[in-house]
Structures are given as structure tokens and as C-alpha cells.
N, C-alpha and C positions, 0 to 999 in steps of 0.2 A: 887310236890310242893317244896320239899326240894331242888331239883336240881335247880329250878327256883330261890329260895332264895340265894343259893350258887353262882349262876351265877351273880345275882345282886350285891352281896357283893364283888365278885372278880373283878367287873368292877369299883368299888369304889376306889379312890386313897388311902384312908385310909387303905384299906384291901388288896391292890394289892400285897404287899410283902408276906403276909401270904399265898397267893394263888399261888405263884410261885413254880416251881419244882427246886430242887437242881441242876439238870443237866443244867438249863438255864444259870447258871453263871460259868460253867466249861469251861476252855480254853485249847483246844488241838491243837492250831495252830502252836506251836513251841516246839519241844522236846529239852531241854537243852543238850548240848554236855557233855559227861562225862569227868571230869578232876580229876586227882588224886592229893589230897592236898599234899604239901611238909611236911616232918617231920624233925625236927631239922634244919639243914642248907640246906636241900634239897628243891629246888623250886618246885612249882606246875608243873604238867606234861606238860602243854601247854606254859610254860614260855620260853623265849629266855634268855639263860645265857650270860650275857655280860662280867662278870669276875668271874671265879671260880678257876683260877690258871693261871700260866704263859703262857700257850698255848693260852689263850683268849686275849692276847695283840694284836693278829692279827685282832681282831674285832674293833680295835681302830686306829685312826690316829691323828697326830698332828694338832691342829687348824691352824698351820702355814704351813700345807701341809707336806707330807712325813710321815714316820712311827712315832708312838707314842714313845717318848723318856723318859718315866718314868721307875722307878725301878719295874719290873714285876716279882715278885716271888710268894710265896703263897699268899701274899697280894700285892696290887698295891699302890705304894708310889710316891708321887709327887717329882720330881727332880726340885727344884726351878730354874727358868730361862729358862726352856725348853718349856714353854708354856702349855696351856691347851690341853686336848685331847677330841676327839669327836668320836662317833660311826660311823662306815662306813655305817651302816643301818640307814635309816630315820624312824621317828615315829611321830604319831599324838596323838590320845587318848590312854592313857596307864595307867596301874598299875605298879609302879616302886618300887623295894625294893633295898635299898643301906645300907650297913653297913660301918661306918666310924670311924676314931679315930684320935684325935690330939695327938702329942707326949706327953709322961708323963712329960718330962722336958721342956715343952713349955714356952717360955718367952714372954715378951711384955705385953701390956694391950689394952683394947678396941678392935678395929678392927685389931690390929696387934698381934693377938693371935690365931694361928691355922686357919687362914682365908682361905676359899675356897668356892665353891658353886656348886650346882647341877643345870645346866641350861637345862630345858625342852625345846626341839626344839632349843636349843642353844640360847634362848632368854629370858626365864622366870625363874628367879633364886630363889631357896630355899637355904637360907644361911647356910653355914657350918662354925662354929666358936666355940671356947671354951667359953661357957656361963655359966659354973658351978658357978664360983665366980668372974665373970668378967663383969663389968658394961660397957655398950655401949648404943647407941641410940637403942630403943626397936624394931624399925622396921628394925634393922640391926643385931639383935642377932640370935643365932642358931634357926633354924626352922621358921624364919620369911620369908615371901615373900618379898624379899629384897626391902626396901624403899617403900613398899606398905601396908603390913599387919603385925601387931604385933602378935606373937603367943598368944594363949589364956592363956597358962601357960608356965613356964620354966621347961622343963623335962630333962635338961641336966645332964649327968654324969660327973665325974671328968676327967681331962686330963689323957690319957693313957688307958681309958676304952672304949671298943667298944660301939658304939651307932647305932641305926637303924632309918632310915626313910622309911616309907611306904606312897607312894604318889599316889593319884588318880588324874589324869590330863585330863581335857577335852580341846582340842585345840580350838582356835577361828575359827569362820566361816566368810568368806568374800563373798560379793555379786560379781557378774560378773564384776561390774564396779570398784571393789577394795574397796568399802566401807564396814564397819563392819556390819555383819549380827548378829553375836552372839559373846560375849566376851569369853575369856578363864576362866575356873574355876579350883580351886585346893583344894584338901583335903590332909592334912598332919598329919600323926601319928608319933610322935617322942618317941621312946622307949616304944611303946605300949600306949601312951597317945595322945588323939586327941588334936592337937594344932592349926590347920587351918580347919575350918568346911565349906567346899564348898564355899570358898571365891571367889569373882569376881576379876579377874586381870584387871588392868587398862590399860595394854599394856606391851610391852617388858620392861625388867629391865633397869633402868637408874640410874647412880650414881648422876648426876646433872640434875635438872629439872624434870618436870612431864612427866610420860610415856604417849605415844599415839600410837595407833595401825596404822600399815601400812601393807597392804596386803602382804602375803607371802604364800609359798606352803603349802598344807595340811599336809605334813610330812617333818620333818627336823631332823638332828642328835641330839642326847643327848650329852651334853658337861659337862665336869668337869673342874673346873677352877684351874689354877696355880696362886696362890697369894703369892708366895715366902715363903710358909710354907710346911713342910714335913709331911702333913697329909697322912693317909693311908686309903685304901678302900678294901673291900672284899665282896664276895657273892652278886654281883650285878646282878639282873635279872629283866626282864620286860615282861609284858603281853600286847599285843595289844588288845584294847577294840573295 
């Protein structure tokens, strides 16, 4: 009789959860690969180091074609007028870590103050700028998705101090006919502070006008902009997702 009552109760929607076994909700379908986390400035074991020292300049090229012509020492420094640089390897969905610094003696104001940019896929910009005590349009300050999304807060350090971006980027998807299937999304952590929370990108970065998607390859190079300022970069690594 007890078994009959239990069976009746377990067929009732109200009591079905209580009658389940713990093993029914265990998932053994995919064992996560082992990754050793980085310590200090060391990247995770599965990361691709894009710049850790002068030897890594060989992983970059000029956006104007030919070798990258920036100052490649212990840190990578923009040589104004030489053009931006891009990775020789192409990427799609990524986790990206970049450390950057505007010069301690930076001059100018607004956008003319340590201006550069991290261009995911060479198209989607996270702005680099001195925004410590420097007013400009808010969707153009440091850690903005340039001309699209204002950062949640201003987490900038003073000029001359190293700053970090940790970026999670999901590339857009296109249908076979070239129409947009899914937009790009980005999450940005600036100096350990969440400033862009899985925001939807409206299209590639544009200085004038509204962005709009146009079909492009699934993977494209990462680009760092030359905007006539001697910003420096170090400890750049990326993980393909």
C-alpha cells in the first residue's frame, strides 16, 4: 500500500522534484580541459602571448602592410605617424588582456590626450584615452565602446600609471546571404572594475554616422591604433573561446 501511495505522489507535478534522484541532473557529457591560471603577470597556460617582450613584435605587422614599426622593447610603444599595428593571426570569439599606459607628461585635452584604441577584429573599438581628469564625450572616454556605449563608471588611473583591460568578445554571426544572424557582444573590465556588461555592439566602429553591420570573415586580426600619441602596451595575451 505504501508503495502505491508513493507512486501516486511521484506522478503528481507538485511532488515530482522530491521524487527525483540526484544522479538525474548530473552532466558528464564534457570534461573541462585543465588550464593553469596565471600568477602575477604570467598568462593562463592556454593563452596566446601577443606581446611579452621585444621578440613578440614578429607576431604583428603594420596596418599599412610590412613589418610593425613601433618601438618594441620591454614594452611596446607607439611611434606616431607609423600607423597602427595588427596581429598576423586572426581571431573571433576571445578573452583579451591588455595593459596600457599614457605618458606621465601627456598634454592636450579631450580626445587629444593619450588617444589610441583596441580594435577587436580590426573593427570594434574599445577606446584608450587618459580619462583620469579629462572631460570628453562620454561614449568616447577610456573603456567606452567607441561612439556606442558609455562605461558604467570611470575606473581610470592617472597618466603614467599602468592600466588593464580584460575584454570578453563574442564576434557577430552572419547568414549565408550576408545578413546579420547575431550581433557582437562585449564585456570590459577596466582595472578590475566592470565597465561594460555584455553590451550589444551596433556594428563596426564609426567616427561619423551610425554603425551598421556588413558581413565579414569569422576571424580577423586584432588591431591597436596609432592616433599620434606615444602610449605604451605590455603583457598582451589572448584566449580563443
